[in-house]
C-alpha positions as CSV (number, residue, x, y, z in Angstrom):
1,M,-31.0,-14.5,-68.6
2,H,-33.6,-12.0,-67.4
3,K,-33.9,-10.1,-70.6
4,T,-34.2,-6.4,-70.6
5,Y,-38.0,-6.2,-70.8
6,I,-39.3,-4.9,-74.1
7,L,-42.5,-6.4,-75.4
8,L,-40.9,-7.1,-78.7
9,L,-42.3,-10.2,-80.3
10,S,-45.1,-10.9,-77.8
11,T,-46.7,-7.5,-78.6
12,F,-46.3,-8.0,-82.4
13,L,-47.6,-11.5,-82.4
14,M,-50.7,-10.6,-80.2
15,S,-51.6,-8.0,-82.8
16,F,-50.8,-10.2,-85.7
17,Y,-53.1,-13.0,-84.4
18,G,-55.9,-10.7,-83.7
19,F,-55.5,-9.9,-80.0
20,S,-55.2,-6.5,-78.5
21,Q,-53.3,-5.4,-75.5
22,S,-54.2,-2.2,-73.7
23,T,-51.4,0.1,-72.6
24,E,-51.8,2.7,-69.9
25,T,-50.8,6.2,-70.8
26,N,-50.7,9.4,-68.9
27,E,-50.1,13.0,-69.9
28,K,-47.5,13.4,-67.2
29,K,-44.3,12.1,-68.9
30,A,-41.7,10.8,-66.5
31,P,-38.3,12.5,-66.9
32,N,-35.1,10.5,-67.7
33,N,-34.1,10.5,-64.0
34,W,-37.5,9.7,-62.6
35,H,-36.2,6.7,-60.7
36,Q,-33.9,8.9,-58.6
37,L,-36.6,11.5,-57.7
38,D,-38.6,11.9,-54.5
39,K,-42.3,11.3,-54.7
40,I,-43.4,14.1,-52.4
41,E,-41.2,16.7,-54.1
42,S,-41.6,15.6,-57.7
43,G,-44.7,13.4,-57.9
44,F,-42.6,10.5,-59.3
45,N,-42.1,7.3,-57.4
46,G,-38.3,7.3,-57.2
47,I,-35.8,6.6,-54.5
48,S,-35.3,10.1,-53.1
49,L,-31.6,10.2,-54.1
50,D,-31.1,14.0,-53.9
51,K,-32.5,14.0,-50.4
52,A,-30.0,11.2,-49.5
53,Y,-27.1,13.3,-50.8
54,N,-28.4,16.4,-49.0
55,F,-28.4,14.4,-45.7
56,I,-24.9,13.2,-46.4
57,A,-23.7,16.7,-47.0
58,L,-25.5,18.0,-43.9
59,K,-23.8,15.4,-41.8
60,K,-20.5,16.1,-43.5
61,L,-20.0,12.3,-44.1
62,K,-16.9,11.1,-46.0
63,S,-17.1,8.1,-48.4
64,K,-14.8,5.1,-48.7
65,R,-14.5,3.6,-52.2
66,V,-16.6,0.4,-52.7
67,I,-16.1,-2.3,-55.3
68,V,-19.4,-3.5,-56.9
69,A,-19.2,-6.6,-59.0
70,V,-21.7,-6.8,-61.9
71,I,-22.2,-10.3,-63.2
72,D,-23.7,-9.7,-66.7
73,S,-23.2,-9.7,-70.4
74,G,-20.2,-7.3,-70.6
75,I,-19.6,-3.6,-70.5
76,D,-18.5,-0.8,-72.9
77,T,-15.1,-0.1,-71.3
78,L,-14.7,3.0,-73.4
79,H,-18.0,4.7,-72.5
80,E,-17.5,8.3,-71.4
81,D,-19.6,7.9,-68.3
82,L,-18.1,4.5,-67.2
83,K,-14.4,4.4,-68.1
84,S,-13.5,6.4,-65.0
85,I,-15.4,4.1,-62.6
86,L,-14.1,0.8,-63.8
87,W,-12.4,-1.4,-61.2
88,V,-8.7,-1.7,-61.9
89,N,-6.9,-4.7,-60.5
90,P,-4.0,-3.1,-58.6
91,K,-1.8,-6.1,-58.8
92,E,-2.2,-6.8,-62.6
93,I,0.0,-5.2,-65.3
94,P,-2.2,-4.6,-68.3
95,G,-1.4,-6.4,-71.5
96,N,1.7,-8.3,-70.6
97,G,0.1,-11.7,-71.0
98,K,1.0,-12.8,-67.4
99,D,-0.9,-13.6,-64.3
100,D,0.9,-11.0,-62.2
101,D,-1.3,-11.4,-59.1
102,K,-1.3,-15.2,-59.3
103,N,-5.1,-15.4,-59.0
104,G,-5.3,-17.8,-62.0
105,Y,-6.6,-15.2,-64.5
106,V,-4.2,-13.5,-67.0
107,D,-4.6,-9.8,-67.5
108,D,-7.8,-9.5,-65.5
109,V,-7.5,-5.7,-65.4
110,H,-11.2,-4.8,-65.1
111,G,-12.7,-8.2,-64.4
112,W,-13.1,-11.5,-66.1
113,N,-15.0,-13.2,-68.9
114,F,-16.1,-16.7,-68.0
115,I,-17.8,-17.3,-71.3
116,G,-14.8,-16.7,-73.5
117,G,-12.1,-18.9,-75.0
118,K,-8.4,-18.8,-74.6
119,D,-8.2,-18.2,-78.3
120,G,-10.0,-14.9,-77.9
121,R,-13.4,-16.0,-79.2
122,N,-16.5,-15.3,-77.0
123,V,-19.9,-16.9,-76.5
124,K,-22.6,-14.6,-77.8
125,E,-25.8,-16.6,-78.0
126,D,-26.4,-19.8,-76.1
127,S,-29.2,-22.3,-75.6
128,Y,-31.8,-22.2,-72.9
129,E,-31.3,-24.3,-69.7
130,G,-34.7,-26.0,-70.1
131,A,-33.6,-27.3,-73.5
132,R,-30.3,-28.5,-72.2
133,V,-31.9,-30.3,-69.3
134,Y,-34.7,-31.8,-71.5
135,H,-32.4,-33.3,-74.1
136,T,-30.0,-34.6,-71.5
137,L,-32.7,-36.4,-69.6
138,K,-34.7,-37.4,-72.7
139,A,-32.2,-40.2,-73.4
140,I,-32.9,-41.6,-69.9
141,W,-36.6,-41.4,-69.6
142,E,-38.3,-40.9,-73.1
143,G,-40.6,-43.7,-74.1
144,K,-40.2,-45.8,-70.9
145,D,-43.0,-47.2,-68.8
146,I,-42.2,-45.6,-65.5
147,N,-43.6,-46.7,-62.1
148,E,-42.6,-43.8,-59.9
149,E,-43.2,-45.7,-56.7
150,N,-40.3,-48.0,-57.6
151,L,-37.9,-45.1,-58.3
152,S,-35.1,-44.2,-55.9
153,A,-35.2,-40.6,-54.5
154,F,-32.4,-39.6,-57.0
155,D,-34.3,-41.1,-60.0
156,K,-37.6,-39.7,-58.9
157,K,-36.1,-36.2,-58.8
158,S,-34.6,-36.8,-62.3
159,F,-37.8,-38.0,-63.7
160,E,-39.8,-35.0,-62.2
161,T,-37.2,-32.6,-63.7
162,Y,-37.5,-34.3,-67.1
163,K,-41.3,-34.0,-67.1
164,K,-41.1,-30.3,-66.1
165,A,-38.4,-29.6,-68.8
166,K,-40.4,-31.4,-71.4
167,K,-43.5,-29.4,-70.6
168,K,-41.5,-26.2,-70.8
169,V,-39.6,-27.0,-74.0
170,V,-42.1,-28.9,-76.0
171,G,-45.5,-28.0,-74.4
172,D,-45.0,-24.2,-74.6
173,V,-44.0,-24.1,-78.3
174,N,-46.5,-22.5,-80.7
175,E,-45.6,-24.1,-84.0
176,E,-47.7,-21.5,-86.0
177,E,-45.8,-18.7,-84.4
178,I,-42.4,-20.3,-84.9
179,T,-43.2,-20.9,-88.6
180,F,-44.3,-17.3,-89.0
181,L,-41.1,-16.0,-87.3
182,K,-38.9,-18.2,-89.5
183,T,-40.7,-16.9,-92.6
184,M,-40.4,-13.2,-91.5
185,Y,-36.9,-13.3,-90.2
186,P,-35.1,-13.2,-93.6
187,T,-37.2,-10.2,-94.7
188,L,-36.2,-8.4,-91.5
189,I,-32.6,-9.2,-92.0
190,S,-32.7,-7.9,-95.6
191,G,-34.4,-4.7,-94.6
192,D,-32.0,-4.3,-91.7
193,S,-29.0,-4.5,-94.0
194,I,-30.4,-1.6,-96.1
195,L,-31.2,0.5,-93.0
196,K,-27.7,0.0,-91.6
197,I,-26.2,1.5,-94.7
198,E,-28.7,4.4,-94.9
199,I,-28.5,5.3,-91.3
200,G,-24.7,4.8,-91.1
201,K,-24.8,2.6,-88.0
202,A,-24.5,-1.1,-87.4
203,E,-26.7,-0.7,-84.4
204,Y,-29.5,1.9,-84.6
205,T,-32.5,2.8,-82.5
206,G,-36.2,3.6,-83.1
207,N,-35.3,7.2,-82.8
208,D,-32.8,6.8,-85.7
209,L,-35.6,5.3,-87.7
210,R,-37.9,8.2,-87.1
211,N,-35.5,10.3,-89.1
212,N,-35.0,7.8,-91.9
213,N,-36.9,8.1,-95.2
214,T,-36.1,4.9,-96.8
215,I,-37.8,4.1,-100.1
216,N,-36.5,0.5,-100.3
217,P,-39.4,-1.9,-99.9
218,A,-37.5,-4.3,-97.5
219,G,-36.2,-1.3,-95.5
220,K,-39.7,0.1,-95.2
221,R,-41.1,-3.2,-93.9
222,T,-38.3,-3.5,-91.3
223,K,-38.6,0.1,-90.3
224,S,-42.4,-0.2,-89.8
225,F,-42.0,-3.4,-87.7
226,I,-39.3,-1.9,-85.4
227,L,-41.2,1.3,-84.9
228,S,-44.4,-0.6,-84.1
229,I,-42.5,-2.4,-81.3
230,C,-41.1,0.9,-80.1
231,K,-44.5,2.5,-80.0
232,A,-46.0,-0.5,-78.1
233,N,-43.3,-0.2,-75.5
234,D,-43.3,3.7,-75.4
235,N,-39.5,3.3,-75.9
236,Y,-37.8,4.4,-79.0
237,D,-34.3,3.4,-77.7
238,I,-35.0,-0.2,-78.6
239,T,-32.3,-1.2,-81.2
240,N,-32.3,-3.4,-84.3
241,K,-29.8,-5.7,-82.6
242,Q,-32.0,-6.2,-79.5
243,L,-35.0,-7.0,-81.7
244,L,-33.2,-9.4,-84.1
245,D,-31.5,-11.1,-81.2
246,E,-34.9,-11.7,-79.6
247,F,-36.2,-13.0,-83.0
248,D,-33.2,-15.4,-83.2
249,G,-33.8,-16.5,-79.6
250,Q,-37.5,-17.3,-80.2
251,I,-36.6,-19.3,-83.3
252,R,-34.0,-21.3,-81.3
253,K,-36.6,-22.0,-78.6
254,G,-38.8,-23.5,-81.3
255,D,-35.9,-25.6,-82.7
256,D,-35.1,-26.8,-79.1
257,A,-38.3,-28.8,-78.9
258,K,-37.0,-31.1,-81.7
259,I,-33.3,-30.9,-81.7
260,A,-30.7,-31.0,-79.0
261,P,-29.2,-27.5,-78.7
262,K,-25.7,-26.8,-80.0
263,K,-22.9,-26.7,-77.5
264,Y,-22.4,-22.9,-78.0
265,R,-20.4,-22.5,-74.8
266,G,-18.5,-25.8,-74.8
267,D,-17.2,-25.3,-78.4
268,I,-15.6,-22.0,-77.4
269,V,-14.7,-22.1,-73.7
270,K,-13.3,-25.7,-73.8
271,D,-13.2,-26.3,-70.0
272,D,-14.5,-29.3,-68.2
273,E,-18.0,-28.1,-67.5
274,S,-18.8,-31.1,-65.3
275,N,-16.0,-30.1,-62.9
276,I,-16.6,-27.1,-60.7
277,N,-12.9,-27.2,-59.6
278,D,-11.8,-26.5,-63.1
279,R,-12.1,-22.7,-62.6
280,Y,-9.3,-21.1,-64.5
281,Y,-10.9,-20.7,-68.0
282,G,-12.2,-17.8,-70.0
283,N,-10.4,-14.6,-71.1
284,N,-10.2,-11.0,-70.2
285,D,-12.5,-9.5,-72.9
286,I,-15.2,-8.1,-70.7
287,M,-16.7,-6.0,-73.6
288,A,-17.0,-8.8,-76.2
289,S,-19.9,-8.3,-78.6
290,T,-22.8,-8.2,-76.2
291,P,-22.3,-5.3,-73.7
292,F,-25.7,-3.7,-73.9
293,H,-27.3,-5.2,-70.8
294,G,-24.2,-4.9,-68.6
295,T,-23.4,-1.4,-69.7
296,H,-26.9,-0.2,-68.9
297,C,-27.0,-1.9,-65.5
298,S,-23.5,-0.5,-64.6
299,G,-24.5,3.0,-65.4
300,I,-27.5,2.8,-63.1
301,I,-25.2,1.9,-60.2
302,G,-22.3,4.2,-60.7
303,A,-22.1,6.3,-63.9
304,S,-19.8,9.3,-63.1
305,R,-21.5,11.9,-61.0
306,V,-18.7,14.5,-61.5
307,N,-18.1,14.8,-65.2
308,N,-21.3,16.8,-66.0
309,I,-22.2,14.6,-69.0
310,G,-24.6,11.9,-69.6
311,V,-26.3,10.4,-66.6
312,N,-25.6,10.3,-62.9
313,G,-25.3,6.9,-61.3
314,I,-26.7,6.3,-57.8
315,A,-23.5,5.8,-55.9
316,D,-20.7,8.4,-56.1
317,N,-17.6,6.5,-55.1
318,V,-17.7,3.0,-56.6
319,R,-15.6,0.9,-59.0
320,I,-17.5,-1.5,-61.3
321,M,-15.9,-5.0,-61.6
322,M,-17.5,-6.5,-64.7
323,I,-17.7,-10.3,-64.7
324,R,-19.0,-11.6,-68.0
325,A,-21.0,-14.8,-67.5
326,V,-24.4,-14.1,-69.1
327,P,-24.9,-14.9,-72.8
328,D,-27.8,-14.2,-75.1
329,G,-29.7,-17.2,-73.7
330,D,-29.4,-18.9,-70.4
331,E,-26.3,-18.7,-68.2
332,H,-24.6,-21.9,-67.0
333,D,-24.5,-22.6,-63.2
334,K,-20.7,-23.2,-63.3
335,D,-20.0,-19.8,-64.7
336,I,-22.3,-18.1,-62.2
337,A,-20.7,-19.9,-59.2
338,N,-17.2,-19.0,-60.4
339,A,-18.2,-15.4,-61.1
340,I,-19.4,-15.0,-57.6
341,R,-16.2,-16.5,-56.2
342,Y,-14.1,-14.3,-58.4
343,A,-16.0,-11.2,-57.2
344,V,-15.6,-12.2,-53.5
345,D,-11.9,-13.1,-53.9
346,N,-11.1,-9.8,-55.6
347,G,-12.6,-7.4,-53.1
348,A,-16.3,-6.8,-54.0
349,R,-18.5,-5.7,-51.2
350,L,-21.7,-6.5,-53.1
351,I,-22.7,-8.2,-56.4
352,S,-25.4,-7.1,-58.7
353,M,-27.0,-10.1,-60.6
354,S,-29.6,-9.3,-63.3
355,F,-30.1,-12.7,-64.8
356,G,-32.1,-15.9,-64.1
357,K,-33.7,-19.0,-65.6
358,D,-36.2,-21.7,-65.0
359,F,-33.8,-24.7,-64.4
360,S,-30.6,-25.0,-62.4
361,P,-29.1,-28.5,-62.8
362,E,-26.0,-27.7,-60.8
363,K,-27.7,-25.5,-58.2
364,R,-25.5,-26.9,-55.4
365,W,-22.5,-25.2,-57.0
366,V,-24.3,-21.8,-56.9
367,D,-25.5,-22.5,-53.4
368,E,-22.0,-23.1,-52.3
369,A,-20.9,-19.8,-53.9
370,F,-23.7,-18.0,-52.1
371,K,-22.4,-19.5,-48.8
372,Y,-18.9,-18.5,-49.7
373,A,-20.1,-14.9,-50.3
374,D,-21.9,-14.9,-47.0
375,K,-18.9,-16.2,-45.1
376,K,-16.8,-13.3,-46.6
377,G,-19.5,-10.7,-45.9
378,V,-20.6,-10.0,-49.5
379,L,-24.1,-8.9,-50.2
380,L,-25.9,-10.4,-53.3
381,I,-28.7,-8.5,-55.1
382,H,-30.7,-10.4,-57.6
383,A,-33.4,-9.5,-60.1
384,A,-36.7,-11.3,-59.6
385,G,-37.3,-11.9,-63.3
386,N,-39.7,-10.7,-66.0
387,D,-42.3,-13.3,-66.4
388,S,-45.2,-11.9,-64.4
389,K,-45.1,-15.0,-62.2
390,N,-45.3,-15.8,-58.5
391,I,-41.9,-17.1,-57.6
392,D,-43.1,-18.3,-54.3
393,S,-44.4,-21.3,-56.3
394,A,-42.8,-21.0,-59.7
395,D,-39.1,-22.0,-60.3
396,N,-36.7,-19.1,-60.6
397,F,-33.0,-19.5,-60.3
398,P,-30.7,-18.6,-58.7
399,N,-32.6,-18.2,-55.5
400,P,-31.6,-18.2,-51.8
401,V,-33.3,-21.5,-50.9
402,F,-30.6,-24.2,-50.6
403,E,-31.3,-27.3,-52.7
404,N,-30.3,-29.7,-49.9
405,G,-33.0,-28.4,-47.6
406,S,-30.5,-26.9,-45.1
407,G,-32.1,-23.4,-45.1
408,R,-31.6,-20.3,-47.1
409,A,-28.9,-17.7,-47.7
410,N,-29.5,-14.5,-45.7
411,N,-27.2,-12.3,-47.7
412,V,-29.5,-12.0,-50.7
413,I,-32.0,-9.3,-51.7
414,T,-34.4,-10.2,-54.5
415,V,-35.9,-7.2,-56.3
416,G,-39.1,-6.7,-58.2
417,A,-39.7,-3.9,-60.6
418,S,-41.8,-0.9,-59.7
419,G,-43.0,1.9,-62.0
420,D,-44.9,5.1,-61.7
421,E,-48.4,6.3,-62.6
422,A,-46.7,8.1,-65.6
423,N,-45.4,4.9,-67.1
424,G,-47.9,2.2,-66.5
425,G,-48.6,1.9,-62.8
426,L,-46.8,1.3,-59.5
427,T,-45.9,-2.3,-60.3
428,A,-44.3,-3.2,-63.6
429,R,-46.6,-5.4,-65.6
430,F,-43.8,-7.8,-66.4
431,S,-42.3,-8.2,-62.9
432,N,-42.1,-11.5,-61.0
433,Y,-43.5,-11.2,-57.5
434,G,-43.9,-13.3,-54.3
435,K,-44.9,-12.6,-50.7
436,S,-42.0,-14.8,-49.5
437,E,-39.4,-14.6,-52.3
438,V,-39.4,-11.0,-53.5
439,D,-38.0,-8.7,-50.8
440,V,-38.5,-5.3,-52.1
441,F,-39.6,-3.4,-55.3
442,A,-37.5,-0.7,-57.0
443,P,-37.8,1.4,-60.2
444,G,-37.5,-0.8,-63.3
445,V,-39.6,0.9,-66.0
446,N,-38.0,3.1,-68.7
447,I,-34.8,3.6,-66.8
448,Y,-32.4,5.9,-68.6
449,S,-28.7,4.9,-68.5
450,T,-25.5,4.2,-70.4
451,I,-25.6,2.0,-73.5
452,P,-22.7,0.9,-75.7
453,G,-21.3,3.4,-78.2
454,G,-18.9,5.5,-76.2
455,N,-21.2,8.4,-75.6
456,T,-24.7,7.0,-75.9
457,Y,-27.7,6.6,-73.5
458,G,-31.1,5.1,-73.6
459,N,-34.0,3.6,-71.8
460,A,-34.6,0.0,-70.9
461,S,-37.0,-1.8,-68.6
462,G,-36.9,-4.9,-66.4
463,T,-36.2,-6.2,-63.0
464,S,-32.7,-6.2,-64.6
465,M,-32.8,-2.4,-64.0
466,A,-34.5,-2.6,-60.6
467,C,-31.7,-4.8,-59.3
468,P,-28.9,-2.3,-59.9
469,V,-31.0,0.5,-58.5
470,V,-31.0,-1.4,-55.2
471,A,-27.3,-2.3,-55.7
472,G,-26.6,1.4,-56.0
473,I,-28.4,2.1,-52.7
474,A,-26.4,-0.7,-51.1
475,A,-23.2,0.7,-52.4
476,L,-24.0,4.2,-51.1
477,I,-24.6,2.7,-47.6
478,F,-21.3,0.8,-47.7
479,E,-19.5,3.9,-48.9
480,Y,-20.5,6.1,-46.0
481,F,-20.9,3.5,-43.3
482,P,-18.2,1.0,-44.1
483,A,-18.4,-0.6,-40.7
484,L,-21.8,-2.1,-41.5
485,N,-21.9,-5.7,-42.7
486,A,-23.9,-7.3,-45.5
487,K,-26.7,-8.5,-43.3
488,Q,-27.1,-5.1,-41.7
489,V,-27.2,-3.4,-45.1
490,K,-29.8,-5.9,-46.3
491,G,-31.9,-5.2,-43.2
492,I,-31.6,-1.5,-43.6
493,I,-32.7,-1.6,-47.3
494,E,-35.7,-3.7,-46.5
495,K,-36.8,-2.0,-43.2
496,S,-36.3,1.5,-44.6
497,A,-38.3,0.9,-47.7
498,I,-41.4,3.1,-48.2
499,V,-44.5,1.0,-47.5
500,C,-47.0,1.3,-50.3
501,V,-50.4,2.4,-49.1
502,E,-52.1,2.3,-52.5
503,K,-53.4,-0.9,-54.1
504,V,-51.3,-2.2,-56.9
505,N,-51.8,-4.5,-59.9
506,I,-50.6,-8.1,-59.6
507,P,-48.1,-8.0,-62.5
508,G,-49.6,-9.2,-65.7
509,T,-53.2,-8.7,-64.5
510,T,-55.6,-6.0,-63.6
511,E,-56.3,-7.4,-60.1
512,K,-55.6,-5.0,-57.3
513,V,-53.9,-6.1,-54.1
514,S,-51.7,-4.6,-51.4
515,L,-48.0,-4.7,-52.3
516,S,-47.5,-6.7,-49.1
517,E,-49.5,-9.5,-50.7
518,I,-46.9,-9.8,-53.5
519,S,-43.6,-9.0,-51.7
520,K,-42.1,-9.5,-48.3
521,T,-41.8,-5.8,-47.3
522,G,-44.8,-4.4,-49.3
523,A,-42.5,-1.5,-49.9
524,F,-40.4,0.5,-52.4
525,A,-36.6,0.9,-51.8
526,N,-35.6,4.4,-50.8
527,A,-32.1,5.8,-50.7
528,Y,-32.9,8.7,-48.3
529,E,-34.6,6.5,-45.7
530,A,-31.9,3.9,-46.0
531,I,-29.1,6.4,-45.5
532,K,-30.9,7.8,-42.4
533,M,-31.4,4.4,-40.9
534,A,-27.8,3.5,-41.7
535,A,-26.6,6.6,-39.9
536,D,-28.7,5.7,-36.8
537,M,-27.5,2.1,-36.8
538,S,-23.9,3.2,-37.2
539,A,-24.1,5.7,-34.4
540,K,-25.6,3.1,-32.1
541,L,-22.9,0.6,-32.9
542,Q,-20.3,3.2,-32.1
543,L,-21.9,3.9,-28.7
544,S,-22.1,0.2,-27.9
545,K,-18.3,-0.3,-28.3
546,P,-16.4,-0.6,-25.0
């Protein structure tokens, strides 16, 4: 998945091995809601949300409720700022163990979990798609003398995929780093167990650690390590769980180079993963044990704006349909395809998709789901990814380009992450980019939103956060101008975006270019300009009616 971007291990390892990484700082600290502010009025490079709502009030516009599907890791269904905006399946009777609406999913009250088992267990971590592909194809191609000129088109594609996966899985592994991580991991776990007891929380943040005065040696080491990561990221909302999950994931990546990954998903879900028509699997536990990412993204879109607590989401009349399909690892194509179809069939107008990977062995299934959403008028909004790479040339899935060469989906917006001078620059250093494949940039650095815990909030960064910012803008347009279709809303968001006149850094470098060199629009998404343009288009459509 497109991890919530925190430097985590990369920052620590760079310092450990003697490298340095400069971080830009600025005395002007961005406020928690900087992503919603107007640049002219506040100086922060946000989406001008208050101006959008002032325009709505001035025009005395009325909203119509919009269902937004969020395909993600899960959601805290008990969160004070989210429980009132959860989608409720009107045809399902909660907890009766029956499929009341006959849609194939029992008790799908707030959504569905495609990575759960009928026995109630849930997939938490999973392998990476590159490793799955590599070990599948290794048995076919490893050690063989291959003359590519003699291969069929199918075999040639298979062989090319094998070589690419081998390079990714085996070639990118730093054995010294993996050995170090394996050595350090038990020490961190030991210290973490002490800190959990002392702090009184199973999941604690860097802010909690600042107030902890442990004298336990293992606790001190773990505290020092976590706080160093928080400092490097200027984000003390990073949790012990996030960091240890990242540690575990990196160790698994190292193991993947030598050993075929475990069938984490298959052992729990127990469907026929080779059959896309086997769709009625999973369970209704949309919180499970990994709701951080989905909870944070959902709050950005639609956290209650009327309860005077916590944060305000972007859209004021939405219902969030959570579809759990993204583990700690790489999602499976079948689950994504079925998640999209579930969202479409159950009334979503748009789908927010903050996930991605380097390989897509069953891309045709996802392509068909994209086409199905397009046919039903559903807009798809996807995070560009957090690898500082040009996805015009580098693989990044899912994407709107159809595998069979028949064209591309035109109901998709791909979103890069922007920032602000106060938090590292106008382009996020981690964001993927692409003049052809990234449509627009939106705030994705230090975004404050809901996190699991019932009444807790914190910062996270990534194109994973920029994606729901744009989803929130799209939802706002659909609310107040429900006659507009998905393609019109896509066009409005892109055409109304604020063109960047300053030079920006190519993410991951210090090289300065125009934003138009690394994105299709060369612009930042803006709610106010989008709402104005939607109003104009809606009025013209009304006048054109006979």
